[in-house]
N, C-alpha and C positions, 0 to 999 in steps of 0.2 A: 219927662215921665212915659215909662212904654206901657203898654198895653202885653201883660204875658198873660196867656194862658197853661195851665197847668193840667194833663190829661193823667187822672187819677190822684188818688189820696194816702198812698202808702207811705211810709216813714221818709222815705229820701226828697220824695215828692214836698212833705208838710215842710222838712228843711230847707228846702229849697224857696219852697214858698215866704216863708217868713223869713230867711236872709232877703230876697228881693224885694219886699212889702217896705221893710225899712230900709234900702236904698233908695227908697222913694217911687217904686214903683206901683203900678194898678194888677193886680195879681187875684185871679179867679181860677178856682178850683173845682175839676169837670168829674165827677167820680161815678162809677157805672151804677156800686152799688147804693147800700142806704147808710154806709158810715164811713169813717175813717179808718185809719191804722192798717191796709193793708193786711198783712199773715199776723198784724199785732191785732187778735184779735179775744173776746171772753166769753168763755158759753157762762149762763147760770140758770139753777133752777132748785129750789126749793132750801135757798139761803145758801146752796155751795155754788164756789164762784172758782172757773179754772181760765189757766191763761191756754189758748189753742195755738198760739202759735211759740215764738222764744221766751223761756221760761225765765234767763238770768242774762243779765248784763256784765258784757266784759267793756274795759276800755271805756267808762263813764265819762271822761274827759272831754270827749266829744260832743256830748248833749251836753253838759256843761257851758262850753263854747259858746254854743247854739242860746242858749239860754245867754252868756252873758252879750254876747253880740247882736240881740234882739229886742233886750228890753230889759229892765229895773229888779226886777225879783232873777236866783239865780236858781238856780233848777232845784239845789236844795229846799226851797220855799215852797215848790210847786207840785213835788213829790218827796216821799221820805223812801232814801237810798240806803239799804241793809246791807254791808259788808257779808257774805256767808261765811261760816268758819262751821265743819273745815267746808276746804271749798270743792271738796266732791270724796265720797268714799268710793273704793273698787274691789266688789266680790270677784274672783279670778275661779278661772274655769277647775281647777284643783280647788277650791274652796280657802284658798288664804284670801284674805281679805286685809285693806290699808286706810289711811284717814287721811287724807293730804291736808295741811294747814294752808292758810287761802295767803297768797303774797309773802310767804318765805320758804325761799331756797333751803336754808338750812334746818328746816323744821320737815321738810319735804323729805329731803337729805336722811335725816335722822329715823323721821316714821318706815322708809323702806327699808333702808338696813335694819331697823329690828325687824319689819314683815318679812320680808323678804333672802336675808341674810344680808351678811356682812362685804362692802362692795357693792351691791343695788343701789345705795342710793346716789354713791360717787357715780357711777355710768352714767345715772340718769341723770346726775347735775352735769356730766362733763358732755353730754349732748345737748343740756340747758346752754351751757356756756356757746357752743358751738353755732346753738339755733338764734339766739344774740346776736353773732356775726352776721347769718343771713338776715336777720331784722335791720338792722342797721344797716346792710349793701343795700336794701329795697324799703327801707319805710315810707320814704320818699316818693320816687316814684312807682310806688302799688297802694299809696295810700291818702298822698298830701299834694300830687302835682297830678292836671292833667295826663292822662295817658300821653306817652311822648311819640313821636311822630313814629322818631327809630324804635317801635318798640319790638322789632326783633333783636333787639341787644340782650333785652330784658329776657327773651323765650331761650335765648343759645345759652344763656349763661346761667350753671347752677349757683346760686349764692353760699349755697352750706360749705363748709369745710368739712369735707368728710375725712376720715384718719385712713392711709393705708389700710390693706388686711389682705392679708395672704391666702389666695385658694387655688387648690388644684396647680401649686408652681406659680402661679401669676399674683401678681399686688393687685387689687384691685380698689377702690372706692364705692360708696354708697350713692347710688343714683335714686333709688327710689326710697320712700318712708320706711317699708318693709325691711330694705335691706342695711338703714340704720337701726332697726332691729334688733336683726339676726349676725350682722356684726359687730356691731358697737352695744348693743347693752345687753344681747347674749343670756337673755332669759327670756321663756316666750310671756312670763307675767307682764314686765318691761316690755315686751314688742306689746303687748296686748294696751297695755297703759298708752304708749307712744301712737299706736295704731285707733284707737279710739278718737281721736281730736280729729284724726281724717275722717273716720267714717259718720261722723256726729254731722260732718258738712255731706255726705254723701257720697265721698270721694273713696276711691280703693286703694287702699296701703301697699302694692303688688305695681299699681304704678303711677301714683301722686309722688313727684319730684319731692327729691330730700327737704327741698327747700317746704315742705311744709311741717318741718319740722318747727316755724314761727309760731303753730299754732296753740299746741302747750305752752311756748315761752312765751306768749303775750297772756293767756292767763294767769302764769307764776309771777312773772313780771308784775304785772296793774291788778292782777284781782278779779273777782266775781261779787257782783253784788245782783240783790232782788231787789224787789222795788213794792212798800208795803201796798196792799191792794189787788197784786198783779201787775203784770207789765201793759198792760193797759191804760195805767194809769199814766205812763210816759206817753204814751200814744194821746190818751188826752190832754196831757198839758202841754205839749204840743202844738193839738189841734188850738187851744185855747191860748195860746199866745199868737198862732194866725189870726185868729179873731179879732184879738187885743192891737193887731197890725194891722188890720182892716180886709183883710185877707176874703174875697170872696167866695164861701162854697154852694157848686150847684150838686147835689144828689142825684142817682138816676139818671143819668146821661152821659149816654155811651156813647163817646168818641168811636168813630168807623174810620176815620180818614185824617190825613193833615193836609192842610189847604196848601198850594204854592200860587205864586203871582210874583212872576218876574225873575225868577228863577231862587225863590226864597221864600222860608214859610210864612204863609199869611194868616194862620188860625185854623179851626177845628170844624171837621163837619160831625154829625152825630146819627145816631140809628134813625132818629124819626124826621130827619134830613133838616132840622136843625141847625144854623152856622153861626160862630162868633170867630170874630176879627178876633186880629192880635200882631204885635209886631213881633214875636219869639214864642216859640212853642214849644214847653217842657213836658215830653213823655216817656210813659215807662221804655226799657229796652225791647221790654216784649212785642210793644207796637211799632217802634223805631225798625223794628228789624222786618216786621212785614210792610212796613211803607217800601222797602228797600232804600233807608237814607243812607247807609254803612257807605262812608268812603272809601276810595280808590286806596289797596291797597292794606286796608283796614282790618285787624284781626275780627274773625269769625263768631259767633255766640256761643259760649257751651253749649253743649249738644248732651243729651242720655242721661246728664243727673236722675240721683232717683227722688222718690218723695219722702213722705213720713207716713206714720199709721200710731194716732194718739189713739189712749184708751185713758178715759178720766172714771174714778174712781171716786163715788163715797160713802164713807164709811163710818157706820158707827164707833165708838169709841174715839178716846182722846188719844193725840200726837204723842207717844212715848217721849219724857224728858229727852236731849242730845241725841235724838236721831237728826242723823245728817237731812240738808237740804236737799245735795242729792245723791245718788248710789247709780253709778252704774254695775250693772252685772252681767260680767262677759259671757258670750258666747263660750259651750262646749266644742262647739267644730267650725274655727275660725274658716277653715278652707271652704268650709259647706256652706257655711254665711254670706264667702264673698263671692262663691262660684253661684248660687242663687241670686245674689244681687247687680253680679256684673259678667259673669259666663255664662254658658250652656246650661248647670243645673235648673232643678225646675224651684223657683220663690216660693220660700217656705218651707223646704225639705230640711234646713237646719233650724234647731230656736235660733234664735236672735239677741244680738247684746241689745237690753233693754235698758235705758234709762228711765228711774224714776225719782220723780219730785216731791217731795213732803213737807211743803213750806208750814214753815209756822208763824201763821198770820189770823190772826183771829178774825178777818175783814172775810176773808175767803171759804169760813165756815160759819152755820146758823149760832152753834154754841162751841163751847168746850170742848163736848162730851161726842165731838164728829172730827174726821180728819177726812181732807180731799186730795187725794193722789191723781199724779198724772204719772202716765205710763208713757213710754214713745219710743221706738222702733225704725228703725230707713227699712223702706220697701220700695220695689218698683214705680218708677211714675208711672200713674196712667190703672194700678193694679186693683183689680175689685178683692178686695178681702172678705174671704170668706171666717165663717165663726170658727174655725178649727184654727186659723191662723191668729185669731182676738186670745182666742184660747189658749195659744202658746206663751204670745206674750205676756200675758194672764200667770201662766206655771212657771215664766223661770221669774217673774216679780214675786212669788210667794216665796223663793228663793232667804227673800229680804224681808217678806212681808207673808210668813208661816200665817196668817189666821184671816187671809185677803178676805176668804171665798167668807166664813163667818161672820164676817163685820159687812161685808156687802150689802149694802140699800139699793145701790142701782148704778149701772156704768151706762157711758154716754162714748159712742164709737167717731171717731173722727178719718176720715179716710184720702186719698191723693183726689178724690173729687170734688170734696170739700174745699181743699187749698186751690185746687183747680179754679171753682166756682169764687171763692175770695180774692183771689191775687190777679187772675187772667191766664197765669203760668203755664204752657200747654202739660197735659197730664198732673197737673198740682207739682210741679218739679220745683225743687227747691234751690236756688242758687249757690254756689261757693264763694269764700271769698277769691279774690287775686292773688295768685302767685306766682313767681318767678320761674323759667326752664319751664320743659315735658313740653319744647317747640311753642310754645306760646298756646297750648292749650288749656289751660288756665285761665288764661287772661280775661278781659272783656272789652268790649265794643267801648270807643271812646266816648265822652260825656259829649263831643264836638260831635256832628255827624257831615255826610257830603252835602246835607241842606241848609242853606246859610238860615240862620234862624231857627233851627229845629235843635233840641238838645235832647240827650238821653238822662236821662235817674232812676234810679232803686240799684235794686240789686242782681238785673240781667244788663247792668253799663256797671261801668268804670266805677269804683273799685270792686265790686261786686258784693256779694252776700253778706250779710249777720248785721247784726241791729249797727252799732260800730263803723262800718262800709256804706250803711244807709244814707249815716248821719254825714260822714265824707263827702260822700256822693251829692249830696245835695250841696253841701259848701263849695265844692267842685263846679256844680251849673252857674251857680250863683255868681260864684267868682268869673267863670268867662262871661256872662253875659254884661255883667256891671262894668269889667275890666276891657272883657276883651279877647282877642286869640292870646296874648301878650300873658296872660295871666298864668300867674306859675304856683299859684297854693300858695299858702301860710309861710312864713317863715320863721 
């Protein structure tokens, strides 16, 4: 039985802790804040409750696997999962609207044909077919296996099978998500639909590789789910599973350094000078990078990713029946929005793309005569959010909530600084999932590090950001510690 110190109580760390405890190790989790869950938090006031991190769950199979491997009670006995339908409603710049059925390719094709015109659904479906090829080619190395030592193979090869496109007497193939939209979808509304999946993770579709088409594919192939009571309930269930497996938690313990002895990790030093000895240390990627523990030739951490602005709205009046759980209101100035986020234009110069979450969940409101609504938009990391930027987000949301201001009881703003305080990510940056191609720019440092006995877990480590990826990260770290460097992931 080894002593294992886990730094941080984010979702990836909790997943690793539960699996390691079941394997017979003595696990202690040290968290600098006073609660667990990392970015998966809840804000409560006057009977209203809001998720301040992810609001929807793709690929719940990752968390089902954790609960199967760590105890008798399956995930569905610990939280109530609900598949949302439609998976999303979209309002485009020209006013066109479409609702996309959940996990139904035929339903999505039919809905797009009806809303955008004949042939639109077929073109979208064809892109998803090609995205499936990219998924099949990259699923294991990007999600289910430790990062390959020869990771440059993933960096150099574009797995998305783009179709030939004649442009200026030359035949070219799409190498970015924006080029797929322009050359294969050939409709600005379909392009906006495709690009919104990348933008949701803070990726610039103009530079995101074509392999980013796997992001909408994952959603359409495996569905989107919500958790009754909010996503915080998932964090609670994982935390309680850790407690049941006798994982120890120490809150208010800020780790500042990984200790070394005889050339390997030997424990953790805290801000108050206390020390916890350990045979293995599991740390978030943000700490591991500062410790300089990456191996020679290792992929560098992602840099410069944006953050999120979230506006929580407490509204009087019931949620109208048939309202979509998630509505995406697309920007009317695509280039202006992208330049403000990733280029030289002033941030906030263009009205942003806004995601509106309106869950049908009585546990999130004081009674049926009220509604809890969450607005979110991508903003630069470290940005100070002026009042007019918040007002711009609310104004965009009024396209689908025209009576919003009349119904508003109060609102709460969550800025990048709040994310930074809760997660420790510089500027409140939000990590993106690992993607192939792009020269390795969207890969993440491996879970093994250059210091024996030190392992990296969570969104800033392989396989990257997002709730499914956090669970996979925890599984990979547990496998590497239990089975050793020969571990190659689930079979």
